[in-house]
Each structure stands twice: as C-alpha cells, then as structure tokens.
N, C-alpha and C positions, 0 to 999 in steps of 0.2 A: 627277573624271570617271571616270577609269581604275578606279578603285573600283566605280564602278556598273557599266560595261562588263563587267568580269570576274565581278561578281555575277550578271549577266543570262546570261553565259555559263556559268555553273557551276549555273544553275538547275536543271536535269535532274538534277543530281548528288545533290541533297538540301540541306536547309537547314543540316545541321551542316558540311559543306564549305564553305558559302558564308560562314558566321559565322568560320571559322577564317581564309579566304583575305582576309576583308576586315580582321580584326586585324593581318595580316603586313603587308597594303599600307598600312595606317593608320600603322603602327610607321615604315615607311619614309618616309612623307611626312613625320612631325614630325622624323625625323632629317635630312631635307632641309631642311626650314624653320630648323633650329636651326643647321646649317653656313651658311645664306645670311646668318642674323643675325649672325655671328661675322665673315663676310668683309665685311660692311657695316661693322662696327666698325672692322675693321683699315683700311679703306679710308679712313676719316675721320681716323686717326692719321698723322700725318707722320713719316716715317724719320728726317728731319732733327732731330727734337725728343727724339728717343730718347739718353740719356747712358749711355754704358758707364761702368761702375765703374773707377777708377784703379787699375791693377795697383800691388801695394806693392813697395817698393823690396826688393832681396833682402835687405838688411841687416837689415830691419825683420821682426820677428815678430809675427804677430797675435795678441792675447790677447782673448778673448771677456771683454766687460765684465760684471762681477759686481755685484750690489747690495749696496753696504757697510753696515755697522752704525752705526746712529746712537751717536756717543760721548756723547751726553748722557742716554742711556736710563737708564744705571746711576746717574747722577747725580740723575736725577728720582726714580727708585725709593728709593735712599737718603734724599732728601729727604722722599719721602711717608713712609717708615717713621719717620724721625726726628721729623717732626711728629707722626706717629700716637702714638709713645711718649709725646711730651709732652703731647698731649691727654689721655691715659691717665692720666698721672700727676697732672695737674692735676684731673681728675674724681675720681682717688682721694683726693687731698688735700682737695678740697671735701668728699667725703663724711666723710672721716675729723674733719674740722674740725666739720662738721654733728653728725657722731655723738657726738663729744667734748662739745659744747656741749649736746646733747640729754641725756646720760648725767649733765652736771654738774648741769644743771638738775633732773634728776629726783632726784640725791643729796640736793641742797641745799634743794629746794622742795616736796617731796612726801613723801607717808609711806613712799615706796618706800626713799628715803635710809635712813630710821630702821629699816626692816625689814634692809635690807642690813647696816647697823651691828650689828642684835643678832645677825646670822648671824657677821660677823667676831668678835665678843664670845664668842659660844658656842664656836666654834673654836679660839680663841685661849687660852680657859680649859682646854680639854679638852687641846691641844698643849702649852701651859705653864702646868702646875698652881700652879707657884711663881714665874712671871713668865718672860720671855723673857731677862733678864740680872740676873746678881747686882749689885747696888748697895751703895755704901757711904753712909751719911750724913754732913754736914760741920756741926760743932759750932762755931760762933762766939760764945763770952763770953755764953752764955744765948739764942743762937738756933740752931735747927737746920734743917736743910734736908735733906729726906729724899725722894730720886727714887724713884719707884714704878713698875716696868715695868707696861706694860699692853697690850692688844692683841699683835700680833706684833713691832711695832717702835716703840712710842709710849713717851713718859714723861708721868705725871701727877707732881705735887710737893705736899708738904706742908710749910709752912714754920711754924715752932713758937715761940713765946715761951715758953720752958721756964720761967720764973719765974711768968708768968700763967698757964700750962697753956691757951694759947689758938692756935689753929691757923686756917691759910688754904691752902686747896687751889686748885693752879693744873692747868686744864683735867682735871677728873676724869673721864676717859672711861669706866673701868671702876669704878662705885660700890662694888662689892662688895670690889675690893682697896684701894680708899681707905678705907673704912669698917674694913677690916681693920688698917691700919696706925692710924689714928684710936684704936681700942679698944687696939691694942697700945701706944701712947705714952700713952693716959689722958688725952687732952687734949679740949677742947671746940671744934668745929668751928663758927667765925662768919663765915667769908667764903669764896666761891669766886670766884677770878679766871679769867675766860675770854678766853684770847686771840683766837677766832674761832669762828664759828658750826659748824664743820664737825662732823660726829658724832663723829669718833674724839677729839674735843677736849671735846665739850660734852655728851656724851651720859648721864654721870651727874647733870647739874644737877638733873634732876628728882627722883631717888630720893634723893638726900643732901639737897636743899633741905627736903623732906618728912619726912625723919627727924629733922632738925636745924632746928627751928622758928624758931630765932634766926639762922638762916644767910642772910646777903645774897648775892645774884648778881649780881657786877659784869660790866660788858664793854661794847662798844659799841654803842648804840642802831641805827647805820648797817647791823649786820651781822644782826639777826635771831637774837639769842642766845637759845637755849631757856630760859624761866623767869627771864630777865633781871628783876632788881628794883631794881638801882642802876645806871641810865646812868653811863658815864665820857665824858670828852672829853680830847683831849689836854694833859699835864701836871697832870691830876687827882690827886691823893694820897688814898689808903685808910690809915687808921691802925687797928693793931690792937695793943694793948699797947704793946712798944716798936718794932714793925713800922712802917716808913714806906717806904710802897710805891707809887711813881709811874706812872701809866699814861703810855705814850707812842705817839700815833697812828703807825702804820706800814703803810698801805696798799699793796695790790700783791696779795699772795696772796687777800685777800679786800677787799672796799672799807672795811670797819670794823676790820681787823685791828688790834690793840693787843699791844705788849710791855709787862713791868712790870719795874721796876727797884727792887728792894729796897738802899734806902739803908743803907750799911755805917756811916755815922758814929756813929746811936744806940749800937752795939755794939762801936764799935771794931774793924771786920772790913772784909774786902772787900765791895765792893757785889756784887749778884747780879741778872743779867740772866735773866728767864723769857722765851725768845724766841719760842714756839710754832712756828710754821712761817715767821717770816722767815728766821732764820738758824741753821744746824746747823755743828757742826763740818765746816770745810773744804766748807761749801756753803750754801746759800739754797733758800728755797721758789719753786715754781712761781707764774708770775703769772697767776692766774686771772681775776682781777676788776680789772686795771690794766693799765697800760703799763710799759715799760722803764724809762721817765723816773719814773714813780711808784715802782717799785721801787727805783730807784738813788736816789732822795730819802729812801726809808725807809732803806734799808742806811748813807746817811750819817749819819742820826740815831745810829745805833748807833756809827759811827765817831768820834762826837763824845765817848764815852764814855772812862774811863780804860782803860790797860791791863790794870791787875789787876783789872778787872771779871770776875767769874765768869760763864760762859755756862752755861745750862741749857737746852738746847733740847729741842725737842717729839718727837723722833725719834732712833732709834740709827742713823744713817746714816754713821759716822765711816770706816768701811774703804772703802766704795764712793766716797764723795766723795772720799777721799785719792787713790784710785786715779784718778779723773776728773782730780784735781789735777795727777797726774804725768804725764798726757798733754800737758796744756797747758804744764807748766813743768817739763820733766824734771829741769832742772838745780838744782832748788829744793831745797838741803840741809835746810832746817827741814821741810819736807815729808817727807823721805825719813826723817830721825829719827823724827817724830811716826807714821808709817806703821809702822814697825818696833815701836813703842810698843803702838800700836793693834792690830796682828796679836797680839801676846802677849796682850793683854787679850781679845781676841775668841777665842782659842783655848781659854781659860778661861771663855768666855761672861759676863766681867766688864763692866760698863758703861765707856764712855769719857766720860761727863761728871762732873765739868764740863771744860771747857777754859777758856782765858782769851782777852780780846779781844786782849791783846798776841799772843798765839799766832796768832790767827785772822790777825791783820793779815801774819803772816810767810808763811802759805800757803795761805789761803784766797782762790782766784782771784776769788770774787764780792766781795771787799773790796779786790781791787788793780787794778780797771779803771784806777786813775791810773799805774799802774807803765808807763814805757816799754817793756820787754821784753816785755810782756804785750800792749800796744797794736801793739806792731811784728810780733808773731806772728799776731795774730788780729782786729787792727784794721782800718777799712774802708780804711785806704792814704793817701798823700799826697793831701792838696787836700780831704781832707773832715774834716780835725779843726780847722778854724778855730774852731768853737763847741766848748769843752771837754766843757761838760756833754752837748752832742748825741753828740760822739763817745764819751764814756765809757757813755752809755745804748746806743749801737750795739754797743758791745761786750761790755756786760752781756747785751743780747738774744741775742748771737752764742754766748756763753757759756751761757747758758740752753739755746739749741738744742741745741749740741753734748753738754751733759750730758742732755738727754732721750734722744739717740741713742747715749748710751755705755752699754757693757755690762760690768760688773765681771767680772773674770776669776777 
C-alpha cells in the first residue's frame, strides 16, 4: 500500500522517478519479510534444546581427523598384477603349445615338411661339403660300420658284410652322401632301415630305393615311413648275409619309432644299437607322440641290453647333453671324464660315437631315473613315490622339461 501511495505522490515528477522509487521500496519490503521469517523460526526453537560443545580438557590437544589409507589396497593391487601375469603366462604357454603342434603337424604330415627338409639339405651341403664331423669306421671280423655325417648334426650309417659285399643303410637322410660311401666301399645296397618318419631320418629313401632296384625299405607301418616296402614289428629280424638285425619297438619320440640291434654273435664282436632319436650320448629324444610313461618303457627296453653294446645315435649332441647332465648331477665323475674326452674330440671336429650302454648307465640322466640321488634332487618328493613306475616317469618328464630349457654354454 505504501508503494502505491508513494508512486501516486511522485506521479507528477515523471515515470522514471516513479520506477526507481518502486524498486527501492520493493527491496525494503522483501528484506523486512525475510527478517520476519527468521524471527518466526527462532521463536519455534527452544533455548533449552540447544547443546553447547563440551570444552576440551587442558591436557588434551585437538587433532583434526584425517582420512586413513586402506592397508589392503596395495595387497589387492599386487594380487591383480600377479594373477594378470599368470594369465599372460598361461595364454602364452597355450599359444606356444598350439603353435608347436601346428608346426609339427605341418612338418610331418604335409609337403611343407619335405620342402623344409630340402632347404636344410642344401644349406648343410654348402656349409659342410665334407660333413659336419670326422668319422672313423669300425671293423669287426668281416663286418664294418661306417658313420656318415649328414645335415648339420645327423648321422646315417652303412653296415657292411665285407665278405658278401652287401650293405644296409640306417636313416639315409642325405642320399648323395650315402651313395658316395656306397660307391667308395664298392658294395651293393640291399636294405634301408628307417627308425622313424621324420625327414631328417627318412629323406633319402626315395632316391636310394629308386637307384638300387633290389633295395628294400624297412620300418614301422605305424609311422608312415616314406617308400616303405617291408613293415616290421617288435622283435622282427632282418637278415643280410651274416648280418642279423633285430627291430625293437620304442615308441615315444614317434608312435612307431624303432631301434635296430645288430647281433654281434655271428661275427664274434660287440652288438651295435642304432638308436635313431630314442637315445643319444648322455641324452634322449623328445616325446612328440607319446607320454613320459611310454618313453620310460622304451628306454627300459634299451637298459635290458648288455653293457658292451655299442651305441650309434642319430645325432651329434654329446657336448650339449653332457653339459646338461652336469647341471643335474654335478658330482658325477664319470660324466666329467666323458665331457673332457668329448671336448677334445669336438675341438678337432671329430665324431663322438660310438658310446657304450655301460658308459651311458654311468652318466646319462635319462637312463638313471632309478638312482636315488637323482630322485632326491629332481623327484616329486616324499609321499608320491609309492608307485615306482609312476615316480620314474615323473622324473623323466621333469628331466625332459629341464633339458628343453637348458642352453649349453
């Protein structure tokens, strides 16, 4: 009402002054209304209900509360990182296994494997025109065994009945090198013994069997041996002149892997074991198509042979294998003596074969899974060795895993 009266009184002074005055009076009225509401709220609150803060004791000091850190935050972060790393390792392991399986299948089951073998052959011939190692033949009363160095570290063998002029080739992966030895010895090749299907052991079967029309190709029917003509089973015997050669089934490296034992009795000499990729000097082959139990059984087949049996392996792996044996059995004096001899041989690029099974029993860890010292060092521990076969298989599997990780110095 006051605003209306004032506006009427100032009407004659112009509309502008009237508007200014109305704004001032409106502000005053609003401020008064706000003060009245505040007094009304205060009148409803009882003075007796107000709580005064209790004064602090003079001996106490007020410390403002700070927000503490969560002590489990670091633990949770560490766990997250740990499990993240574990997941990555598992994924990479799975990828590696799958990749290795795919590569192995391509190598053994497709023409790509043969192309890879041919490339290996060309490179090795260029790098080692006279072979990767210097070898010496062994002559036993009319029977001669000649190691033939092929590829980068493989060995093929020619077994000759010198009286009959007949020869048997074992794992002739480079047909050119084997043929050169046949021509040098002036013998007739009548048989090829193939330990397993891998191209670095069977790659020369086609060329040699075509060149020598009467040549028979022996091997396991389970292994897909290229150009196989005469399948063999466990304990089958191949006779060539005075040569009596027994096939022994030793699966694990491949499903149908065979080793060949030349009987020494007909020529009054030591027996000879041509072991392919089952057994090397101080080593054994990888288990591509079997289990640790399968490989252990195959190695035990070899352990049943005599100590004087000569071991003719499929690869020159002696120095690397003995280096690994020194890691798992550092106090083995037999291994140390053999290592010194092998190093002298390899400095002159001389072959390290043959060994004997008696020697191998003394330092080859893959033939020593029954030894208590090795079981205590690498075995599964107390409580898991009630089944001797199971514990030895576990130990063999662990040895193979460690060997795969080992890098020779």
